[in-house]
C-alpha positions as a printed Julia matrix, in Angstrom:
502×3 Matrix{Float64}:
 -54.79   -1.52  -17.35
 -51.77    0.19  -15.77
 -52.01    0.57  -12.0
 -50.09    3.26  -10.15
 -49.6     3.74   -6.47
 -47.18    3.55   -3.55
 -46.4     0.56   -1.37
 -44.77    0.56    2.04
 -42.73   -2.49    3.02
 -40.21   -3.43    5.69
 -36.93   -5.18    5.07
 -34.67   -6.6     7.77
 -30.94   -6.68    7.06
 -27.75   -7.07    9.06
 -25.07   -4.43    8.47
 -21.68   -3.9    10.04
 -20.52   -0.33   10.52
 -17.11    0.84   11.63
 -16.82    3.17   14.59
 -15.01    6.52   14.14
 -12.02    5.08   16.03
 -11.86    2.04   13.71
 -12.09    4.27   10.64
  -9.26    6.4    12.0
  -7.1     3.32   12.61
  -7.75    1.95    9.1
  -6.79    5.27    7.51
  -3.6     5.52    9.57
  -2.7     1.9     8.83
  -2.5     2.37    5.09
  -0.32    5.49    5.29
   3.4     5.11    4.49
   5.99    6.64    6.81
   6.03   10.12    5.28
   2.25   10.17    4.96
   1.94    9.34    8.65
   4.27   12.19    9.56
   2.1    14.64    7.63
  -1.08   13.23    9.16
   0.29   13.7    12.7
   1.15   17.32   11.94
  -2.38   17.92   10.68
  -3.88   16.36   13.81
  -1.74   18.52   16.11
  -2.84   21.63   14.19
  -6.53   20.69   14.64
  -6.32   19.55   18.27
  -4.57   21.91   20.74
  -4.61   19.19   23.45
  -2.32   16.95   21.37
   1.31   17.97   21.34
   4.77   16.68   20.62
   6.64   15.55   23.71
  10.34   15.84   24.43
  11.68   12.29   23.97
  14.52   13.01   26.42
  12.43   14.41   29.25
   9.45   12.1    28.83
   9.32    8.52   30.04
  10.1     6.32   27.04
   8.09    3.31   25.92
   9.92    0.96   23.57
   7.45   -0.7    21.22
  10.08   -3.29   20.3
  10.34   -4.36   23.95
   8.5    -7.66   24.63
   7.1    -6.06   27.78
   5.29   -3.46   25.66
   2.47   -5.84   24.8
   1.95   -6.59   28.5
   1.95   -2.88   29.3
  -0.48   -2.17   26.47
  -2.88   -4.86   27.72
  -2.67   -3.36   31.19
  -3.47    0.09   29.79
  -6.43   -1.28   27.87
  -7.83   -2.82   31.07
  -7.94    0.59   32.73
 -11.26    2.45   32.39
 -11.42    4.77   29.4
 -12.8     8.29   29.17
 -16.43    8.75   30.17
 -18.79   10.07   27.5
 -18.93   13.86   27.3
 -22.53   14.1    28.43
 -21.95   12.15   31.65
 -19.09   12.81   34.05
 -17.32   16.16   33.65
 -14.35   15.1    35.77
 -11.18   14.01   33.98
  -8.62   11.79   35.67
  -5.62   13.83   34.59
  -3.15   11.71   36.51
  -4.25    8.69   34.49
  -4.12   10.64   31.23
  -0.72   12.14   31.83
   0.65    8.72   32.8
  -0.92    6.53   30.13
  -1.65    8.68   27.08
   1.86    9.69   26.15
   3.14    8.08   22.98
   6.87    8.66   23.12
   7.61    7.49   19.57
  11.16    6.59   20.52
  11.49    4.32   17.5
  10.14    6.82   15.0
  11.25   10.31   16.06
  13.39   12.49   13.81
  16.84   13.73   14.66
  17.33   17.46   15.12
  19.53   17.59   12.02
  16.79   15.97    9.89
  14.26   18.47   11.23
  16.52   21.4    10.3
  16.86   20.2     6.72
  13.16   19.34    6.48
  12.15   22.88    7.48
  14.24   24.46    4.7
  12.11   25.56    1.71
  12.68   23.72   -1.54
  14.51   25.8    -4.18
  12.34   26.97   -7.08
  13.0    25.43  -10.48
  11.31   26.57  -13.66
   9.05   24.04  -15.32
   9.7    22.9   -18.88
   6.69   24.92  -20.07
   8.05   28.09  -18.45
  11.45   27.53  -20.06
   9.84   27.0   -23.46
   7.7    30.13  -23.09
  10.83   32.17  -22.39
  12.57   30.72  -25.45
   9.54   31.37  -27.66
   9.47   34.99  -26.5
  12.94   35.39  -28.0
  11.82   34.17  -31.43
  10.88   36.72  -34.05
   7.17   35.9   -34.07
   4.3    38.21  -34.95
   1.06   38.43  -32.97
  -0.69   35.63  -34.87
   2.32   33.34  -34.61
   2.51   33.96  -30.86
  -1.11   32.79  -30.58
  -0.18   29.65  -32.52
   2.89   29.06  -30.33
   0.74   29.4   -27.2
  -1.66   26.77  -28.56
   1.2    24.4   -29.39
   2.91   24.71  -26.01
  -0.4    24.19  -24.22
  -1.08   21.01  -26.19
   2.19   19.14  -25.57
   1.75   15.69  -24.02
   3.87   14.29  -21.17
   6.56   13.13  -23.62
   6.76   16.52  -25.31
   4.93   15.58  -28.51
   2.39   17.77  -30.33
  -0.25   15.28  -31.49
  -3.12   17.73  -31.91
  -4.76   18.17  -35.31
  -3.79   21.43  -37.03
  -7.43   22.15  -37.88
  -8.25   22.16  -34.16
  -5.6    24.86  -33.57
  -6.95   26.97  -36.43
 -10.54   26.65  -35.18
  -9.58   27.43  -31.56
  -7.77   30.65  -32.5
 -10.63   31.71  -34.78
 -13.24   31.05  -32.07
 -11.4    32.64  -29.13
  -9.56   35.5   -30.85
 -11.46   36.11  -34.09
  -8.27   35.65  -36.09
  -8.0    33.31  -39.08
  -4.66   31.52  -39.41
  -3.63   28.8   -41.86
  -2.44   25.26  -41.25
   0.84   26.07  -43.01
   1.47   28.77  -40.4
   0.85   26.29  -37.6
   3.36   23.85  -39.12
   5.93   26.62  -39.59
   5.69   27.72  -35.92
   5.8    24.09  -34.76
   9.05   23.47  -36.66
  10.63   26.57  -35.12
   9.65   25.42  -31.63
  10.98   21.95  -32.48
  14.51   23.39  -32.64
  14.35   24.92  -29.17
  15.81   23.25  -26.08
  15.16   20.35  -25.58
  15.71   19.56  -29.25
  12.8    17.67  -30.78
  10.11   19.18  -28.56
   6.68   19.53  -30.23
   7.45   16.74  -32.73
   4.5    15.0   -34.39
   5.78   11.47  -33.67
   8.93    9.5   -32.85
  10.15    9.47  -36.46
   9.81   13.26  -36.69
  11.54   13.67  -33.31
  14.56   11.53  -34.24
  14.94   13.23  -37.63
  14.97   16.68  -36.01
  17.7    15.65  -33.58
  19.78   13.82  -36.21
  19.91   16.85  -38.5
  21.38   18.89  -35.63
  23.86   16.23  -34.49
  27.61   16.8   -34.72
  30.14   14.07  -35.45
  30.77   11.73  -38.35
  28.81   13.23  -41.26
  28.7     9.94  -43.2
  27.17    8.02  -40.27
  24.74   10.88  -39.58
  23.59   10.94  -43.22
  23.07    7.16  -43.17
  20.99    7.52  -39.98
  18.86   10.25  -41.61
  18.23    8.04  -44.65
  17.23    5.08  -42.47
  14.83    7.1   -40.3
  13.4     9.03  -43.25
  13.11    6.3   -45.89
  13.48    2.91  -44.12
  11.44    3.47  -40.99
   9.56    0.19  -41.16
  12.76   -1.88  -41.5
  14.37    0.15  -38.7
  11.44   -0.46  -36.32
  11.48   -4.2   -36.97
  15.31   -4.43  -36.86
  15.61   -6.01  -40.29
  19.37   -5.61  -40.32
  20.05   -7.61  -43.49
  17.5    -5.58  -45.43
  19.04   -2.3   -44.24
  22.58   -3.41  -45.13
  21.43   -4.46  -48.59
  19.5    -1.24  -49.29
  22.31    1.05  -48.12
  25.24   -1.14  -49.23
  26.92   -0.97  -45.84
  28.59   -3.54  -43.58
  27.94   -4.59  -39.98
  30.38   -2.07  -38.55
  28.74    0.92  -40.24
  25.25   -0.25  -39.33
  26.36   -0.69  -35.72
  27.63    2.9   -35.65
  24.37    4.16  -37.16
  22.28    2.38  -34.52
  24.63    3.6   -31.81
  24.06    7.18  -32.95
  20.28    6.75  -33.03
  20.25    5.11  -29.58
  21.95    8.21  -28.17
  19.01   10.43  -29.16
  16.21   11.45  -26.81
  12.88    9.8   -27.76
  10.98   11.7   -25.02
  12.18   15.34  -25.05
   9.33   16.45  -22.81
   9.88   13.85  -20.09
  12.07   16.16  -18.02
  11.99   15.42  -14.27
  12.72   18.42  -12.09
  14.68   18.18   -8.86
  11.53   18.89   -6.88
   9.75   15.97   -8.57
  12.73   13.71   -7.86
  12.65   14.7    -4.18
   8.93   13.95   -3.98
   9.52   10.39   -5.12
  12.32    9.31   -2.81
  11.6     6.28   -0.66
  11.51    6.38    3.13
  11.64    2.78    4.45
   9.1     1.94    7.12
  11.09   -1.0     8.51
  14.68   -2.09    9.04
  15.39   -5.82    9.03
  18.87   -7.24    9.61
  20.17  -10.68   10.48
  22.86  -10.78   13.17
  24.85  -14.06   13.24
  25.69  -15.55   16.61
  29.39  -15.01   15.81
  31.53  -13.91   12.86
  32.57  -17.46   11.96
  29.03  -18.81   12.03
  28.29  -20.83    8.89
  25.07  -22.52   10.02
  22.94  -19.39    9.99
  22.6   -19.28   13.76
  21.68  -15.89   15.12
  18.65  -13.61   15.32
  16.8   -11.03   13.26
  16.66   -7.38   14.26
  13.3    -5.95   13.18
  12.39   -2.36   13.93
  10.31    0.49   12.63
  12.22    3.49   11.31
  12.73    6.31   13.79
  12.19    9.51   11.83
   8.54    9.49   10.88
   6.37    9.85   13.98
   7.15   12.39   16.7
   6.48   11.5    20.37
   2.93   12.51   21.3
   1.18   13.3    24.58
  -1.8    15.06   26.13
  -0.76   18.64   26.94
  -0.01   19.21   30.69
  -1.08   22.83   30.2
  -4.66   21.7    29.78
  -4.45   20.01   33.18
  -3.67   23.39   34.73
  -6.49   24.97   32.76
  -8.87   22.25   33.95
  -7.8    22.69   37.59
  -8.48   26.41   37.34
 -11.9    25.77   35.87
 -12.78   23.28   38.65
 -11.99   25.86   41.32
 -14.85   28.02   40.07
 -18.55   27.22   39.99
 -19.58   24.05   38.13
 -21.98   26.22   36.12
 -19.12   28.41   34.9
 -17.88   27.87   31.34
 -19.79   24.64   30.56
 -18.89   25.02   26.87
 -15.2    25.31   27.69
 -15.36   22.18   29.86
 -17.11   20.29   27.09
 -14.57   21.52   24.54
 -11.6    20.35   26.63
 -13.15   16.95   27.29
 -13.94   16.38   23.6
 -10.41   17.34   22.55
  -8.89   15.08   25.2
 -10.96   12.15   23.97
  -9.99   12.87   20.37
  -6.3    13.05   21.29
  -6.57    9.82   23.26
  -8.17    8.01   20.32
  -5.48    9.29   17.98
  -2.63    8.18   20.26
  -4.23    4.76   20.69
  -4.63    4.45   16.92
  -0.96    5.26   16.4
   0.0     2.63   18.96
  -2.28    0.06   17.37
  -0.89    0.91   13.93
   2.7     0.32   14.99
   1.75   -2.92   16.73
  -0.02   -4.21   13.6
   2.9    -3.2    11.38
   5.36   -5.02   13.6
   3.25   -8.2    13.79
   2.94   -8.25   10.0
   6.63   -7.59    9.38
   7.74  -10.25   11.86
   5.49  -12.78   10.12
   6.88  -11.88    6.69
  10.44  -12.32    8.01
   9.55  -15.7     9.52
   8.04  -16.89    6.24
  10.88  -15.49    4.1
  13.75  -16.26    6.47
  16.1   -17.47    3.73
  15.78  -14.25    1.77
  16.43  -11.98    4.74
  19.49  -14.06    5.61
  21.04  -14.48    2.16
  19.22  -12.13   -0.22
  17.72  -14.95   -2.29
  15.4   -17.94   -1.99
  11.97  -16.29   -1.93
   9.15  -18.68   -1.06
   5.65  -18.5    -2.56
   3.55  -16.37   -0.22
   0.15  -14.69   -0.46
  -1.68  -12.23    1.78
  -3.82  -15.01    3.19
  -0.73  -16.79    4.61
   0.18  -13.75    6.72
  -3.43  -12.95    7.66
  -3.99  -16.44    9.09
  -0.85  -16.28   11.24
  -1.51  -12.84   12.75
  -5.25  -13.62   12.95
  -6.34  -10.53   11.06
  -8.35   -9.9     7.93
  -6.68  -10.07    4.52
  -7.74   -6.46    3.88
  -5.76   -5.38    6.97
  -2.61   -7.11    5.72
  -3.17   -5.54    2.31
  -3.26   -2.07    3.88
  -0.06   -2.78    5.81
   1.74   -4.01    2.69
   0.56   -1.18    0.44
   3.22    1.51   -0.2
   5.47    0.26    2.63
   9.19   -0.46    2.24
  11.83   -2.35    4.22
  15.56   -1.67    4.44
  17.72   -4.81    4.4
  21.39   -5.72    3.92
  20.5    -6.41    0.28
  18.73   -3.14   -0.52
  15.34   -1.51   -0.06
  12.31   -3.6    -1.05
   8.61   -2.86   -1.27
   6.67   -5.25    0.95
   4.67   -6.34   -2.1
   7.91   -7.8    -3.44
   7.7   -10.68   -0.96
   4.26  -11.79   -2.11
   4.02  -14.01   -5.17
   2.27  -17.09   -6.46
   4.1   -20.4    -6.48
   5.25  -22.73   -9.24
   6.0   -26.4    -8.91
   9.32  -27.83  -10.09
   9.84  -31.25  -11.64
  10.88  -32.51   -8.2
   7.59  -31.31   -6.68
   9.15  -28.37   -4.8
   7.29  -25.05   -4.69
   9.24  -21.98   -5.79
   8.25  -18.33   -5.97
   7.34  -16.89   -9.35
   9.85  -14.14   -8.6
  12.63  -16.71   -8.52
  11.51  -17.98  -11.93
  11.47  -14.39  -13.25
  15.01  -13.87  -11.99
  16.19  -17.0   -13.83
  14.32  -15.9   -16.96
  15.93  -12.47  -16.77
  19.4   -14.04  -16.46
  18.77  -16.3   -19.48
  17.71  -13.33  -21.62
  20.65  -11.24  -20.41
  23.12  -13.94  -21.51
  21.47  -14.87  -24.84
  23.1   -14.29  -28.23
  21.8   -10.84  -29.14
  22.17  -11.63  -32.84
  19.65  -14.47  -32.42
  17.54  -13.83  -29.28
  15.48  -16.66  -27.82
  11.8   -16.82  -28.69
   9.27  -17.36  -25.91
   8.99  -21.02  -26.87
  12.76  -21.49  -26.61
  12.75  -19.72  -23.24
   9.98  -22.1   -22.1
  12.07  -25.1   -23.15
  15.13  -23.74  -21.3
  13.11  -23.3   -18.09
  11.77  -26.83  -18.41
  15.35  -28.12  -18.76
  16.1   -26.33  -15.47
  13.19  -28.17  -13.84
  10.43  -25.53  -13.95
   7.03  -26.6   -15.23
   5.81  -23.45  -16.95
   3.66  -22.75  -20.04
   4.76  -20.54  -22.94
   1.99  -18.0   -22.24
   3.26  -17.77  -18.66
   6.77  -17.06  -19.93
   5.35  -14.32  -22.17
   3.5   -12.83  -19.2
   6.62  -12.86  -17.02
   8.73  -11.31  -19.79
   6.21   -8.5   -20.32
   5.97   -7.84  -16.58
   9.75   -7.24  -16.56
   9.42   -4.84  -19.53
  11.51   -7.11  -21.76
  10.54   -6.9   -25.48
   9.93   -9.84  -27.81
  12.88  -11.6   -29.42
  12.72   -9.51  -32.63
  13.11   -6.26  -30.7
  15.94   -7.62  -28.52
  18.05   -8.23  -31.62
  21.33   -6.3   -31.73
  24.31   -5.89  -34.01
  27.39   -7.39  -32.38
């Protein structure tokens, strides 16, 4: 017999919850430099008490100064803000003295600000350009509907991979007009010859054929290329050079010219990056790390590292002095006057204080992490090579923080060095043991592997097993599957696809 009913039970559990201040710090910590700049602007828009200070007029606090830690500890020892529902008095002298974050190491120059405020120029998207070109074609109403369906179905590479029946059904359902698949193919071919040439192709073979038939130059080489793409696609894909030479009765020189012509074509006509998209993806380093030798003739590596946060991504912040005047005026009246206004000011001051403290804590955590990375990878920052195996746990144990905190610091952060700009993730890798028992970074092994492949005979590229044997001869104990994994991670194809005509 099935029994139904409700039971009440108690369960005791231990849970850890983050305070709003901790959540704010965690969110700020994972932001890159440009993201932090935007976040600060948003906070200033929401909180009228928080404002940008003049770095020249305000007292500066250098976060790189060793005395900053001592000053920070002293600030933390001072009593904080009382809860809103208790004391209505605010110690403005303390706030104005201790809650200014001058951002001297992160502020932007006036010239940068001028350029940053300029609006980005408008550039037409590829779809807009194609729509304009289609409007110039001699298409009837039905064909325009087909063209609209084709343009709206292009993938990120510019290919039209949609089934023709789906286009026919969509037009019939939405417009009550019956078109044929032959009409869809005819419109697609006309669009295919617009700029960029090959747009709306069905696949790579179709795309290359379209471009080849419109290519100028040596007609004989072009005709050979068309024959290869049209009739010998499988042999072309697998680089069966001997088979192609035999079928077409051509020599190495002609085949080399044919492949050179095909390599010059665009396999992704729709992958057009606008200037705006390029600007959105530029890198703003969060750190600068340089090694300064003790003297110019120093050969022993004596000297010191200069480690600093970049200057242009966090304006100096402070609690607004104007609110002090407003508070003084309110205190002169009756304590019962404007209780909501007093509560509002106090809440905003607390919020601004928390935000400034979070920014300070963020910069302190970033610096501690970066200094530890430099200490662990000293050889690289001195000479540009010699990465050691290093994982997040190594850094976390030294700075006495959680691995998740180090992960947030490392994520999407970059460092400027004498040897280029590197993502912080670049310095973290697993280790491999050499024949001599020495640990080396997997990145060093990848660099050696890349050099071996770059210098191989392109007529007979090394297989993964041969590459494994070469690495073992150089003293690296590595399995063939590991070599395959490293090769794929560097976007290097298998030996067959690396084959070239010399």
